[in-house]
mmCIF file of the N, C-alpha and C atoms, coordinates in Angstrom:
data_MODEL
# 
_entry.id   MODEL 
# 
loop_
_atom_site.group_PDB 
_atom_site.id 
_atom_site.type_symbol 
_atom_site.label_atom_id 
_atom_site.label_alt_id 
_atom_site.label_comp_id 
_atom_site.label_asym_id 
_atom_site.label_entity_id 
_atom_site.label_seq_id 
_atom_site.pdbx_PDB_ins_code 
_atom_site.Cartn_x 
_atom_site.Cartn_y 
_atom_site.Cartn_z 
_atom_site.occupancy 
_atom_site.B_iso_or_equiv 
_atom_site.pdbx_formal_charge 
_atom_site.auth_seq_id 
_atom_site.auth_comp_id 
_atom_site.auth_asym_id 
_atom_site.auth_atom_id 
_atom_site.pdbx_PDB_model_num 
ATOM 1   N N  . MET A 1 1  ? -5.716  -5.910  7.183   1.00 0.00 ? 1  MET A N  1 
ATOM 2   C CA . MET A 1 1  ? -6.454  -6.527  6.096   1.00 0.00 ? 1  MET A CA 1 
ATOM 3   C C  . MET A 1 1  ? -6.002  -7.953  5.916   1.00 0.00 ? 1  MET A C  1 
ATOM 4   N N  . SER A 1 2  ? -6.954  -8.849  5.803   1.00 0.00 ? 2  SER A N  1 
ATOM 5   C CA . SER A 1 2  ? -6.583  -10.232 5.617   1.00 0.00 ? 2  SER A CA 1 
ATOM 6   C C  . SER A 1 2  ? -6.206  -10.525 4.179   1.00 0.00 ? 2  SER A C  1 
ATOM 7   N N  . ASN A 1 3  ? -5.476  -11.629 4.000   1.00 0.00 ? 3  ASN A N  1 
ATOM 8   C CA . ASN A 1 3  ? -5.000  -11.977 2.658   1.00 0.00 ? 3  ASN A CA 1 
ATOM 9   C C  . ASN A 1 3  ? -6.167  -12.378 1.768   1.00 0.00 ? 3  ASN A C  1 
ATOM 10  N N  . LYS A 1 4  ? -6.185  -11.793 0.585   1.00 0.00 ? 4  LYS A N  1 
ATOM 11  C CA . LYS A 1 4  ? -7.232  -12.120 -0.396  1.00 0.00 ? 4  LYS A CA 1 
ATOM 12  C C  . LYS A 1 4  ? -6.921  -13.457 -1.051  1.00 0.00 ? 4  LYS A C  1 
ATOM 13  N N  . TYR A 1 5  ? -5.657  -13.734 -1.259  1.00 0.00 ? 5  TYR A N  1 
ATOM 14  C CA . TYR A 1 5  ? -5.235  -15.013 -1.869  1.00 0.00 ? 5  TYR A CA 1 
ATOM 15  C C  . TYR A 1 5  ? -4.357  -15.751 -0.865  1.00 0.00 ? 5  TYR A C  1 
ATOM 16  N N  . ILE A 1 6  ? -4.506  -17.068 -0.836  1.00 0.00 ? 6  ILE A N  1 
ATOM 17  C CA . ILE A 1 6  ? -3.687  -17.928 -0.027  1.00 0.00 ? 6  ILE A CA 1 
ATOM 18  C C  . ILE A 1 6  ? -3.041  -18.984 -0.923  1.00 0.00 ? 6  ILE A C  1 
ATOM 19  N N  . LEU A 1 7  ? -1.736  -19.069 -0.872  1.00 0.00 ? 7  LEU A N  1 
ATOM 20  C CA . LEU A 1 7  ? -1.005  -20.008 -1.708  1.00 0.00 ? 7  LEU A CA 1 
ATOM 21  C C  . LEU A 1 7  ? -0.340  -21.054 -0.841  1.00 0.00 ? 7  LEU A C  1 
ATOM 22  N N  . TYR A 1 8  ? -0.610  -22.322 -1.149  1.00 0.00 ? 8  TYR A N  1 
ATOM 23  C CA . TYR A 1 8  ? 0.099   -23.433 -0.518  1.00 0.00 ? 8  TYR A CA 1 
ATOM 24  C C  . TYR A 1 8  ? 1.140   -23.847 -1.548  1.00 0.00 ? 8  TYR A C  1 
ATOM 25  N N  . VAL A 1 9  ? 2.413   -23.786 -1.154  1.00 0.00 ? 9  VAL A N  1 
ATOM 26  C CA . VAL A 1 9  ? 3.510   -23.972 -2.107  1.00 0.00 ? 9  VAL A CA 1 
ATOM 27  C C  . VAL A 1 9  ? 4.555   -24.950 -1.594  1.00 0.00 ? 9  VAL A C  1 
ATOM 28  N N  . ASN A 1 10 ? 5.463   -25.311 -2.456  1.00 0.00 ? 10 ASN A N  1 
ATOM 29  C CA . ASN A 1 10 ? 6.709   -25.980 -2.126  1.00 0.00 ? 10 ASN A CA 1 
ATOM 30  C C  . ASN A 1 10 ? 7.792   -24.998 -2.523  1.00 0.00 ? 10 ASN A C  1 
ATOM 31  N N  . SER A 1 11 ? 8.734   -24.735 -1.606  1.00 0.00 ? 11 SER A N  1 
ATOM 32  C CA . SER A 1 11 ? 9.746   -23.715 -1.876  1.00 0.00 ? 11 SER A CA 1 
ATOM 33  C C  . SER A 1 11 ? 10.616  -23.936 -3.077  1.00 0.00 ? 11 SER A C  1 
ATOM 34  N N  . GLN A 1 12 ? 10.640  -25.117 -3.658  1.00 0.00 ? 12 GLN A N  1 
ATOM 35  C CA . GLN A 1 12 ? 11.467  -25.383 -4.831  1.00 0.00 ? 12 GLN A CA 1 
ATOM 36  C C  . GLN A 1 12 ? 10.606  -25.601 -6.076  1.00 0.00 ? 12 GLN A C  1 
ATOM 37  N N  . CYS A 1 13 ? 9.444   -25.001 -6.125  1.00 0.00 ? 13 CYS A N  1 
ATOM 38  C CA . CYS A 1 13 ? 8.502   -25.153 -7.236  1.00 0.00 ? 13 CYS A CA 1 
ATOM 39  C C  . CYS A 1 13 ? 8.522   -23.922 -8.120  1.00 0.00 ? 13 CYS A C  1 
ATOM 40  N N  . PRO A 1 14 ? 8.912   -24.063 -9.411  1.00 0.00 ? 14 PRO A N  1 
ATOM 41  C CA . PRO A 1 14 ? 8.919   -22.898 -10.290 1.00 0.00 ? 14 PRO A CA 1 
ATOM 42  C C  . PRO A 1 14 ? 7.528   -22.274 -10.535 1.00 0.00 ? 14 PRO A C  1 
ATOM 43  N N  . PHE A 1 15 ? 6.491   -23.090 -10.587 1.00 0.00 ? 15 PHE A N  1 
ATOM 44  C CA . PHE A 1 15 ? 5.154   -22.522 -10.763 1.00 0.00 ? 15 PHE A CA 1 
ATOM 45  C C  . PHE A 1 15 ? 4.666   -21.820 -9.525  1.00 0.00 ? 15 PHE A C  1 
ATOM 46  N N  . CYS A 1 16 ? 5.118   -22.217 -8.368  1.00 0.00 ? 16 CYS A N  1 
ATOM 47  C CA . CYS A 1 16 ? 4.828   -21.504 -7.137  1.00 0.00 ? 16 CYS A CA 1 
ATOM 48  C C  . CYS A 1 16 ? 5.482   -20.115 -7.182  1.00 0.00 ? 16 CYS A C  1 
ATOM 49  N N  . ASP A 1 17 ? 6.728   -20.066 -7.622  1.00 0.00 ? 17 ASP A N  1 
ATOM 50  C CA . ASP A 1 17 ? 7.421   -18.779 -7.757  1.00 0.00 ? 17 ASP A CA 1 
ATOM 51  C C  . ASP A 1 17 ? 6.735   -17.866 -8.771  1.00 0.00 ? 17 ASP A C  1 
ATOM 52  N N  . LYS A 1 18 ? 6.230   -18.461 -9.856  1.00 0.00 ? 18 LYS A N  1 
ATOM 53  C CA . LYS A 1 18 ? 5.546   -17.669 -10.879 1.00 0.00 ? 18 LYS A CA 1 
ATOM 54  C C  . LYS A 1 18 ? 4.226   -17.109 -10.312 1.00 0.00 ? 18 LYS A C  1 
ATOM 55  N N  . ALA A 1 19 ? 3.544   -17.906 -9.485  1.00 0.00 ? 19 ALA A N  1 
ATOM 56  C CA . ALA A 1 19 ? 2.260   -17.427 -8.884  1.00 0.00 ? 19 ALA A CA 1 
ATOM 57  C C  . ALA A 1 19 ? 2.545   -16.266 -7.960  1.00 0.00 ? 19 ALA A C  1 
ATOM 58  N N  . VAL A 1 20 ? 3.560   -16.375 -7.130  1.00 0.00 ? 20 VAL A N  1 
ATOM 59  C CA . VAL A 1 20 ? 3.935   -15.282 -6.225  1.00 0.00 ? 20 VAL A CA 1 
ATOM 60  C C  . VAL A 1 20 ? 4.290   -14.021 -7.038  1.00 0.00 ? 20 VAL A C  1 
ATOM 61  N N  . LYS A 1 21 ? 5.077   -14.173 -8.078  1.00 0.00 ? 21 LYS A N  1 
ATOM 62  C CA . LYS A 1 21 ? 5.490   -13.065 -8.912  1.00 0.00 ? 21 LYS A CA 1 
ATOM 63  C C  . LYS A 1 21 ? 4.258   -12.395 -9.556  1.00 0.00 ? 21 LYS A C  1 
ATOM 64  N N  . LEU A 1 22 ? 3.335   -13.195 -10.057 1.00 0.00 ? 22 LEU A N  1 
ATOM 65  C CA . LEU A 1 22 ? 2.157   -12.653 -10.745 1.00 0.00 ? 22 LEU A CA 1 
ATOM 66  C C  . LEU A 1 22 ? 1.306   -11.864 -9.717  1.00 0.00 ? 22 LEU A C  1 
ATOM 67  N N  . LEU A 1 23 ? 1.090   -12.407 -8.553  1.00 0.00 ? 23 LEU A N  1 
ATOM 68  C CA . LEU A 1 23 ? 0.316   -11.671 -7.523  1.00 0.00 ? 23 LEU A CA 1 
ATOM 69  C C  . LEU A 1 23 ? 0.975   -10.371 -7.121  1.00 0.00 ? 23 LEU A C  1 
ATOM 70  N N  . LYS A 1 24 ? 2.299   -10.369 -7.030  1.00 0.00 ? 24 LYS A N  1 
ATOM 71  C CA . LYS A 1 24 ? 3.031   -9.138  -6.737  1.00 0.00 ? 24 LYS A CA 1 
ATOM 72  C C  . LYS A 1 24 ? 2.853   -8.122  -7.852  1.00 0.00 ? 24 LYS A C  1 
ATOM 73  N N  . GLU A 1 25 ? 3.003   -8.617  -9.104  1.00 0.00 ? 25 GLU A N  1 
ATOM 74  C CA . GLU A 1 25 ? 2.860   -7.688  -10.273 1.00 0.00 ? 25 GLU A CA 1 
ATOM 75  C C  . GLU A 1 25 ? 1.446   -7.068  -10.332 1.00 0.00 ? 25 GLU A C  1 
ATOM 76  N N  . LYS A 1 26 ? 0.458   -7.864  -9.926  1.00 0.00 ? 26 LYS A N  1 
ATOM 77  C CA . LYS A 1 26 ? -0.949  -7.394  -9.967  1.00 0.00 ? 26 LYS A CA 1 
ATOM 78  C C  . LYS A 1 26 ? -1.329  -6.656  -8.657  1.00 0.00 ? 26 LYS A C  1 
ATOM 79  N N  . ASP A 1 27 ? -0.354  -6.504  -7.757  1.00 0.00 ? 27 ASP A N  1 
ATOM 80  C CA . ASP A 1 27 ? -0.547  -5.788  -6.516  1.00 0.00 ? 27 ASP A CA 1 
ATOM 81  C C  . ASP A 1 27 ? -1.695  -6.396  -5.703  1.00 0.00 ? 27 ASP A C  1 
ATOM 82  N N  . LYS A 1 28 ? -1.706  -7.723  -5.608  1.00 0.00 ? 28 LYS A N  1 
ATOM 83  C CA . LYS A 1 28 ? -2.721  -8.433  -4.847  1.00 0.00 ? 28 LYS A CA 1 
ATOM 84  C C  . LYS A 1 28 ? -2.207  -8.751  -3.448  1.00 0.00 ? 28 LYS A C  1 
ATOM 85  N N  . ASN A 1 29 ? -3.128  -8.762  -2.506  1.00 0.00 ? 29 ASN A N  1 
ATOM 86  C CA . ASN A 1 29 ? -2.789  -9.115  -1.106  1.00 0.00 ? 29 ASN A CA 1 
ATOM 87  C C  . ASN A 1 29 ? -2.851  -10.630 -0.995  1.00 0.00 ? 29 ASN A C  1 
ATOM 88  N N  . PHE A 1 30 ? -1.727  -11.225 -0.530  1.00 0.00 ? 30 PHE A N  1 
ATOM 89  C CA . PHE A 1 30 ? -1.685  -12.689 -0.478  1.00 0.00 ? 30 PHE A CA 1 
ATOM 90  C C  . PHE A 1 30 ? -0.759  -13.182 0.647   1.00 0.00 ? 30 PHE A C  1 
ATOM 91  N N  . GLY A 1 31 ? -0.979  -14.402 1.017   1.00 0.00 ? 31 GLY A N  1 
ATOM 92  C CA . GLY A 1 31 ? -0.111  -15.091 2.000   1.00 0.00 ? 31 GLY A CA 1 
ATOM 93  C C  . GLY A 1 31 ? 0.398   -16.402 1.386   1.00 0.00 ? 31 GLY A C  1 
ATOM 94  N N  . VAL A 1 32 ? 1.542   -16.821 1.832   1.00 0.00 ? 32 VAL A N  1 
ATOM 95  C CA . VAL A 1 32 ? 2.168   -18.055 1.348   1.00 0.00 ? 32 VAL A CA 1 
ATOM 96  C C  . VAL A 1 32 ? 2.479   -19.002 2.473   1.00 0.00 ? 32 VAL A C  1 
ATOM 97  N N  . LEU A 1 33 ? 2.069   -20.248 2.284   1.00 0.00 ? 33 LEU A N  1 
ATOM 98  C CA . LEU A 1 33 ? 2.389   -21.310 3.258   1.00 0.00 ? 33 LEU A CA 1 
ATOM 99  C C  . LEU A 1 33 ? 3.194   -22.396 2.548   1.00 0.00 ? 33 LEU A C  1 
ATOM 100 N N  . ASP A 1 34 ? 4.410   -22.598 3.026   1.00 0.00 ? 34 ASP A N  1 
ATOM 101 C CA . ASP A 1 34 ? 5.283   -23.624 2.423   1.00 0.00 ? 34 ASP A CA 1 
ATOM 102 C C  . ASP A 1 34 ? 4.969   -24.998 2.987   1.00 0.00 ? 34 ASP A C  1 
ATOM 103 N N  . LEU A 1 35 ? 4.585   -25.909 2.147   1.00 0.00 ? 35 LEU A N  1 
ATOM 104 C CA . LEU A 1 35 ? 4.209   -27.264 2.580   1.00 0.00 ? 35 LEU A CA 1 
ATOM 105 C C  . LEU A 1 35 ? 5.348   -28.250 2.513   1.00 0.00 ? 35 LEU A C  1 
ATOM 106 N N  . LYS A 1 36 ? 6.524   -27.797 2.124   1.00 0.00 ? 36 LYS A N  1 
ATOM 107 C CA . LYS A 1 36 ? 7.654   -28.748 1.984   1.00 0.00 ? 36 LYS A CA 1 
ATOM 108 C C  . LYS A 1 36 ? 7.920   -29.501 3.291   1.00 0.00 ? 36 LYS A C  1 
ATOM 109 N N  . THR A 1 37 ? 7.764   -28.874 4.386   1.00 0.00 ? 37 THR A N  1 
ATOM 110 C CA . THR A 1 37 ? 8.010   -29.520 5.671   1.00 0.00 ? 37 THR A CA 1 
ATOM 111 C C  . THR A 1 37 ? 6.721   -29.971 6.365   1.00 0.00 ? 37 THR A C  1 
ATOM 112 N N  . ARG A 1 38 ? 5.625   -29.909 5.640   1.00 0.00 ? 38 ARG A N  1 
ATOM 113 C CA . ARG A 1 38 ? 4.319   -30.299 6.185   1.00 0.00 ? 38 ARG A CA 1 
ATOM 114 C C  . ARG A 1 38 ? 3.621   -31.292 5.253   1.00 0.00 ? 38 ARG A C  1 
ATOM 115 N N  . PRO A 1 39 ? 4.198   -32.470 5.026   1.00 0.00 ? 39 PRO A N  1 
ATOM 116 C CA . PRO A 1 39 ? 3.624   -33.407 4.075   1.00 0.00 ? 39 PRO A CA 1 
ATOM 117 C C  . PRO A 1 39 ? 2.215   -33.851 4.450   1.00 0.00 ? 39 PRO A C  1 
ATOM 118 N N  . ALA A 1 40 ? 1.907   -33.931 5.719   1.00 0.00 ? 40 ALA A N  1 
ATOM 119 C CA . ALA A 1 40 ? 0.569   -34.385 6.125   1.00 0.00 ? 40 ALA A CA 1 
ATOM 120 C C  . ALA A 1 40 ? -0.494  -33.342 5.694   1.00 0.00 ? 40 ALA A C  1 
ATOM 121 N N  . VAL A 1 41 ? -0.166  -32.072 5.813   1.00 0.00 ? 41 VAL A N  1 
ATOM 122 C CA . VAL A 1 41 ? -1.095  -31.021 5.330   1.00 0.00 ? 41 VAL A CA 1 
ATOM 123 C C  . VAL A 1 41 ? -1.275  -31.097 3.835   1.00 0.00 ? 41 VAL A C  1 
ATOM 124 N N  . LEU A 1 42 ? -0.148  -31.271 3.138   1.00 0.00 ? 42 LEU A N  1 
ATOM 125 C CA . LEU A 1 42 ? -0.214  -31.391 1.671   1.00 0.00 ? 42 LEU A CA 1 
ATOM 126 C C  . LEU A 1 42 ? -1.053  -32.572 1.265   1.00 0.00 ? 42 LEU A C  1 
ATOM 127 N N  . ASN A 1 43 ? -0.858  -33.700 1.894   1.00 0.00 ? 43 ASN A N  1 
ATOM 128 C CA . ASN A 1 43 ? -1.670  -34.920 1.554   1.00 0.00 ? 43 ASN A CA 1 
ATOM 129 C C  . ASN A 1 43 ? -3.143  -34.705 1.831   1.00 0.00 ? 43 ASN A C  1 
ATOM 130 N N  . GLU A 1 44 ? -3.464  -34.033 2.926   1.00 0.00 ? 44 GLU A N  1 
ATOM 131 C CA . GLU A 1 44 ? -4.859  -33.747 3.256   1.00 0.00 ? 44 GLU A CA 1 
ATOM 132 C C  . GLU A 1 44 ? -5.491  -32.821 2.207   1.00 0.00 ? 44 GLU A C  1 
ATOM 133 N N  . LEU A 1 45 ? -4.782  -31.779 1.827   1.00 0.00 ? 45 LEU A N  1 
ATOM 134 C CA . LEU A 1 45 ? -5.300  -30.858 0.755   1.00 0.00 ? 45 LEU A CA 1 
ATOM 135 C C  . LEU A 1 45 ? -5.492  -31.576 -0.573  1.00 0.00 ? 45 LEU A C  1 
ATOM 136 N N  . LYS A 1 46 ? -4.509  -32.441 -0.920  1.00 0.00 ? 46 LYS A N  1 
ATOM 137 C CA . LYS A 1 46 ? -4.649  -33.223 -2.177  1.00 0.00 ? 46 LYS A CA 1 
ATOM 138 C C  . LYS A 1 46 ? -5.904  -34.078 -2.133  1.00 0.00 ? 46 LYS A C  1 
ATOM 139 N N  . GLU A 1 47 ? -6.179  -34.691 -1.026  1.00 0.00 ? 47 GLU A N  1 
ATOM 140 C CA . GLU A 1 47 ? -7.345  -35.570 -0.914  1.00 0.00 ? 47 GLU A CA 1 
ATOM 141 C C  . GLU A 1 47 ? -8.649  -34.774 -0.979  1.00 0.00 ? 47 GLU A C  1 
ATOM 142 N N  . ILE A 1 48 ? -8.704  -33.658 -0.212  1.00 0.00 ? 48 ILE A N  1 
ATOM 143 C CA . ILE A 1 48 ? -9.929  -32.872 -0.147  1.00 0.00 ? 48 ILE A CA 1 
ATOM 144 C C  . ILE A 1 48 ? -10.249 -32.267 -1.527  1.00 0.00 ? 48 ILE A C  1 
ATOM 145 N N  . TYR A 1 49 ? -9.253  -31.672 -2.176  1.00 0.00 ? 49 TYR A N  1 
ATOM 146 C CA . TYR A 1 49 ? -9.508  -30.931 -3.408  1.00 0.00 ? 49 TYR A CA 1 
ATOM 147 C C  . TYR A 1 49 ? -9.217  -31.734 -4.681  1.00 0.00 ? 49 TYR A C  1 
ATOM 148 N N  . GLU A 1 50 ? -8.780  -32.986 -4.534  1.00 0.00 ? 50 GLU A N  1 
ATOM 149 C CA . GLU A 1 50 ? -8.449  -33.817 -5.652  1.00 0.00 ? 50 GLU A CA 1 
ATOM 150 C C  . GLU A 1 50 ? -7.484  -33.129 -6.590  1.00 0.00 ? 50 GLU A C  1 
ATOM 151 N N  . TRP A 1 51 ? -6.479  -32.554 -6.013  1.00 0.00 ? 51 TRP A N  1 
ATOM 152 C CA . TRP A 1 51 ? -5.467  -31.758 -6.742  1.00 0.00 ? 51 TRP A CA 1 
ATOM 153 C C  . TRP A 1 51 ? -4.105  -32.282 -6.301  1.00 0.00 ? 51 TRP A C  1 
ATOM 154 N N  . THR A 1 52 ? -3.248  -32.646 -7.253  1.00 0.00 ? 52 THR A N  1 
ATOM 155 C CA . THR A 1 52 ? -2.020  -33.334 -6.880  1.00 0.00 ? 52 THR A CA 1 
ATOM 156 C C  . THR A 1 52 ? -0.757  -32.503 -6.999  1.00 0.00 ? 52 THR A C  1 
ATOM 157 N N  . THR A 1 53 ? -0.876  -31.240 -7.429  1.00 0.00 ? 53 THR A N  1 
ATOM 158 C CA . THR A 1 53 ? 0.325   -30.431 -7.626  1.00 0.00 ? 53 THR A CA 1 
ATOM 159 C C  . THR A 1 53 ? 0.240   -29.135 -6.814  1.00 0.00 ? 53 THR A C  1 
ATOM 160 N N  . VAL A 1 54 ? 1.377   -28.490 -6.671  1.00 0.00 ? 54 VAL A N  1 
ATOM 161 C CA . VAL A 1 54 ? 1.436   -27.170 -6.078  1.00 0.00 ? 54 VAL A CA 1 
ATOM 162 C C  . VAL A 1 54 ? 1.877   -26.186 -7.166  1.00 0.00 ? 54 VAL A C  1 
ATOM 163 N N  . PRO A 1 55 ? 1.481   -24.937 -7.067  1.00 0.00 ? 55 PRO A N  1 
ATOM 164 C CA . PRO A 1 55 ? 0.754   -24.349 -5.957  1.00 0.00 ? 55 PRO A CA 1 
ATOM 165 C C  . PRO A 1 55 ? -0.705  -24.761 -5.935  1.00 0.00 ? 55 PRO A C  1 
ATOM 166 N N  . MET A 1 56 ? -1.262  -24.685 -4.721  1.00 0.00 ? 56 MET A N  1 
ATOM 167 C CA . MET A 1 56 ? -2.707  -24.792 -4.568  1.00 0.00 ? 56 MET A CA 1 
ATOM 168 C C  . MET A 1 56 ? -3.117  -23.391 -4.123  1.00 0.00 ? 56 MET A C  1 
ATOM 169 N N  . ILE A 1 57 ? -3.955  -22.788 -4.914  1.00 0.00 ? 57 ILE A N  1 
ATOM 170 C CA . ILE A 1 57 ? -4.290  -21.378 -4.694  1.00 0.00 ? 57 ILE A CA 1 
ATOM 171 C C  . ILE A 1 57 ? -5.755  -21.220 -4.336  1.00 0.00 ? 57 ILE A C  1 
ATOM 172 N N  . PHE A 1 58 ? -5.978  -20.427 -3.278  1.00 0.00 ? 58 PHE A N  1 
ATOM 173 C CA . PHE A 1 58 ? -7.316  -20.164 -2.766  1.00 0.00 ? 58 PHE A CA 1 
ATOM 174 C C  . PHE A 1 58 ? -7.566  -18.681 -2.763  1.00 0.00 ? 58 PHE A C  1 
ATOM 175 N N  . LYS A 1 59 ? -8.829  -18.255 -2.848  1.00 0.00 ? 59 LYS A N  1 
ATOM 176 C CA . LYS A 1 59 ? -9.211  -16.880 -2.838  1.00 0.00 ? 59 LYS A CA 1 
ATOM 177 C C  . LYS A 1 59 ? -10.296 -16.679 -1.778  1.00 0.00 ? 59 LYS A C  1 
ATOM 178 N N  . ARG A 1 60 ? -10.076 -15.662 -0.934  1.00 0.00 ? 60 ARG A N  1 
ATOM 179 C CA . ARG A 1 60 ? -11.076 -15.290 0.071   1.00 0.00 ? 60 ARG A CA 1 
ATOM 180 C C  . ARG A 1 60 ? -12.037 -14.279 -0.599  1.00 0.00 ? 60 ARG A C  1 
ATOM 181 N N  . THR A 1 61 ? -13.304 -14.581 -0.594  1.00 0.00 ? 61 THR A N  1 
ATOM 182 C CA . THR A 1 61 ? -14.299 -13.698 -1.235  1.00 0.00 ? 61 THR A CA 1 
ATOM 183 C C  . THR A 1 61 ? -14.743 -12.615 -0.243  1.00 0.00 ? 61 THR A C  1 
ATOM 184 N N  . ASP A 1 62 ? -15.532 -11.710 -0.722  1.00 0.00 ? 62 ASP A N  1 
ATOM 185 C CA . ASP A 1 62 ? -15.992 -10.612 0.131   1.00 0.00 ? 62 ASP A CA 1 
ATOM 186 C C  . ASP A 1 62 ? -16.834 -11.076 1.304   1.00 0.00 ? 62 ASP A C  1 
ATOM 187 N N  . ASP A 1 63 ? -17.537 -12.205 1.134   1.00 0.00 ? 63 ASP A N  1 
ATOM 188 C CA . ASP A 1 63 ? -18.311 -12.732 2.239   1.00 0.00 ? 63 ASP A CA 1 
ATOM 189 C C  . ASP A 1 63 ? -17.502 -13.685 3.136   1.00 0.00 ? 63 ASP A C  1 
ATOM 190 N N  . LYS A 1 64 ? -16.159 -13.654 2.976   1.00 0.00 ? 64 LYS A N  1 
ATOM 191 C CA . LYS A 1 64 ? -15.196 -14.429 3.781   1.00 0.00 ? 64 LYS A CA 1 
ATOM 192 C C  . LYS A 1 64 ? -15.200 -15.935 3.449   1.00 0.00 ? 64 LYS A C  1 
ATOM 193 N N  . THR A 1 65 ? -15.867 -16.336 2.411   1.00 0.00 ? 65 THR A N  1 
ATOM 194 C CA . THR A 1 65 ? -15.793 -17.730 1.923   1.00 0.00 ? 65 THR A CA 1 
ATOM 195 C C  . THR A 1 65 ? -14.443 -17.904 1.260   1.00 0.00 ? 65 THR A C  1 
ATOM 196 N N  . ILE A 1 66 ? -13.847 -19.081 1.473   1.00 0.00 ? 66 ILE A N  1 
ATOM 197 C CA . ILE A 1 66 ? -12.575 -19.396 0.796   1.00 0.00 ? 66 ILE A CA 1 
ATOM 198 C C  . ILE A 1 66 ? -12.845 -20.377 -0.290  1.00 0.00 ? 66 ILE A C  1 
ATOM 199 N N  . LYS A 1 67 ? -12.435 -19.986 -1.518  1.00 0.00 ? 67 LYS A N  1 
ATOM 200 C CA . LYS A 1 67 ? -12.693 -20.807 -2.694  1.00 0.00 ? 67 LYS A CA 1 
ATOM 201 C C  . LYS A 1 67 ? -11.383 -21.278 -3.297  1.00 0.00 ? 67 LYS A C  1 
ATOM 202 N N  . PHE A 1 68 ? -11.359 -22.538 -3.680  1.00 0.00 ? 68 PHE A N  1 
ATOM 203 C CA . PHE A 1 68 ? -10.187 -23.096 -4.343  1.00 0.00 ? 68 PHE A CA 1 
ATOM 204 C C  . PHE A 1 68 ? -10.191 -22.659 -5.792  1.00 0.00 ? 68 PHE A C  1 
ATOM 205 N N  . ILE A 1 69 ? -9.087  -22.045 -6.234  1.00 0.00 ? 69 ILE A N  1 
ATOM 206 C CA . ILE A 1 69 ? -8.942  -21.572 -7.601  1.00 0.00 ? 69 ILE A CA 1 
ATOM 207 C C  . ILE A 1 69 ? -8.305  -22.645 -8.467  1.00 0.00 ? 69 ILE A C  1 
ATOM 208 N N  . GLY A 1 70 ? -7.232  -23.257 -7.978  1.00 0.00 ? 70 GLY A N  1 
ATOM 209 C CA . GLY A 1 70 ? -6.461  -24.229 -8.754  1.00 0.00 ? 70 GLY A CA 1 
ATOM 210 C C  . GLY A 1 70 ? -5.008  -23.951 -8.638  1.00 0.00 ? 70 GLY A C  1 
ATOM 211 N N  . GLY A 1 71 ? -4.287  -24.076 -9.748  1.00 0.00 ? 71 GLY A N  1 
ATOM 212 C CA . GLY A 1 71 ? -2.847  -23.863 -9.761  1.00 0.00 ? 71 GLY A CA 1 
ATOM 213 C C  . GLY A 1 71 ? -2.485  -22.537 -10.488 1.00 0.00 ? 71 GLY A C  1 
ATOM 214 N N  . TYR A 1 72 ? -1.227  -22.467 -10.858 1.00 0.00 ? 72 TYR A N  1 
ATOM 215 C CA . TYR A 1 72 ? -0.718  -21.217 -11.480 1.00 0.00 ? 72 TYR A CA 1 
ATOM 216 C C  . TYR A 1 72 ? -1.487  -20.858 -12.744 1.00 0.00 ? 72 TYR A C  1 
ATOM 217 N N  . SER A 1 73 ? -1.717  -21.811 -13.638 1.00 0.00 ? 73 SER A N  1 
ATOM 218 C CA . SER A 1 73 ? -2.427  -21.504 -14.879 1.00 0.00 ? 73 SER A CA 1 
ATOM 219 C C  . SER A 1 73 ? -3.813  -20.969 -14.629 1.00 0.00 ? 73 SER A C  1 
ATOM 220 N N  . ASP A 1 74 ? -4.496  -21.522 -13.625 1.00 0.00 ? 74 ASP A N  1 
ATOM 221 C CA . ASP A 1 74 ? -5.855  -21.042 -13.277 1.00 0.00 ? 74 ASP A CA 1 
ATOM 222 C C  . ASP A 1 74 ? -5.787  -19.595 -12.732 1.00 0.00 ? 74 ASP A C  1 
ATOM 223 N N  . LEU A 1 75 ? -4.793  -19.331 -11.923 1.00 0.00 ? 75 LEU A N  1 
ATOM 224 C CA . LEU A 1 75 ? -4.606  -18.006 -11.380 1.00 0.00 ? 75 LEU A CA 1 
ATOM 225 C C  . LEU A 1 75 ? -4.322  -17.010 -12.514 1.00 0.00 ? 75 LEU A C  1 
ATOM 226 N N  . ALA A 1 76 ? -3.393  -17.374 -13.415 1.00 0.00 ? 76 ALA A N  1 
ATOM 227 C CA . ALA A 1 76 ? -3.031  -16.481 -14.520 1.00 0.00 ? 76 ALA A CA 1 
ATOM 228 C C  . ALA A 1 76 ? -4.240  -16.206 -15.392 1.00 0.00 ? 76 ALA A C  1 
ATOM 229 N N  . GLU A 1 77 ? -5.033  -17.226 -15.654 1.00 0.00 ? 77 GLU A N  1 
ATOM 230 C CA . GLU A 1 77 ? -6.239  -17.037 -16.481 1.00 0.00 ? 77 GLU A CA 1 
ATOM 231 C C  . GLU A 1 77 ? -7.222  -16.076 -15.794 1.00 0.00 ? 77 GLU A C  1 
ATOM 232 N N  . ARG A 1 78 ? -7.339  -16.230 -14.519 1.00 0.00 ? 78 ARG A N  1 
ATOM 233 C CA . ARG A 1 78 ? -8.262  -15.391 -13.751 1.00 0.00 ? 78 ARG A CA 1 
ATOM 234 C C  . ARG A 1 78 ? -7.790  -13.926 -13.719 1.00 0.00 ? 78 ARG A C  1 
ATOM 235 N N  . LEU A 1 79 ? -6.505  -13.725 -13.504 1.00 0.00 ? 79 LEU A N  1 
ATOM 236 C CA . LEU A 1 79 ? -5.967  -12.355 -13.366 1.00 0.00 ? 79 LEU A CA 1 
ATOM 237 C C  . LEU A 1 79 ? -5.646  -11.680 -14.705 1.00 0.00 ? 79 LEU A C  1 
ATOM 238 N N  . GLU A 1 80 ? -5.288  -12.462 -15.720 1.00 0.00 ? 80 GLU A N  1 
ATOM 239 C CA . GLU A 1 80 ? -4.871  -11.888 -16.979 1.00 0.00 ? 80 GLU A CA 1 
ATOM 240 C C  . GLU A 1 80 ? -5.890  -12.106 -18.098 1.00 0.00 ? 80 GLU A C  1 
ATOM 241 N N  . GLY A 1 81 ? -6.914  -12.874 -17.822 1.00 0.00 ? 81 GLY A N  1 
ATOM 242 C CA . GLY A 1 81 ? -7.943  -13.114 -18.826 1.00 0.00 ? 81 GLY A CA 1 
ATOM 243 C C  . GLY A 1 81 ? -7.531  -13.949 -20.023 1.00 0.00 ? 81 GLY A C  1 
ATOM 244 N N  . HIS A 1 82 ? -6.507  -14.805 -19.862 1.00 0.00 ? 82 HIS A N  1 
ATOM 245 C CA . HIS A 1 82 ? -6.077  -15.667 -20.961 1.00 0.00 ? 82 HIS A CA 1 
ATOM 246 C C  . HIS A 1 82 ? -6.850  -16.983 -20.939 1.00 0.00 ? 82 HIS A C  1 
# 
């Protein structure tokens, strides 16, 4: 089964850790890619999505489309309804 959520993170980011914890608590299937050693990828994602912070969270839909969700707060709102 492919990952439903994809997280681009920095290994020293507290909100990245919170996103991983939340997905585990909600028993969601996800993958994590650490961008700390890949600044070119991070810069490209920032430019494409006009998003300057990590985590950058994406969700794979049933039709295999990948949609950008946002950061931790956006994920929490989506999963917890806040």
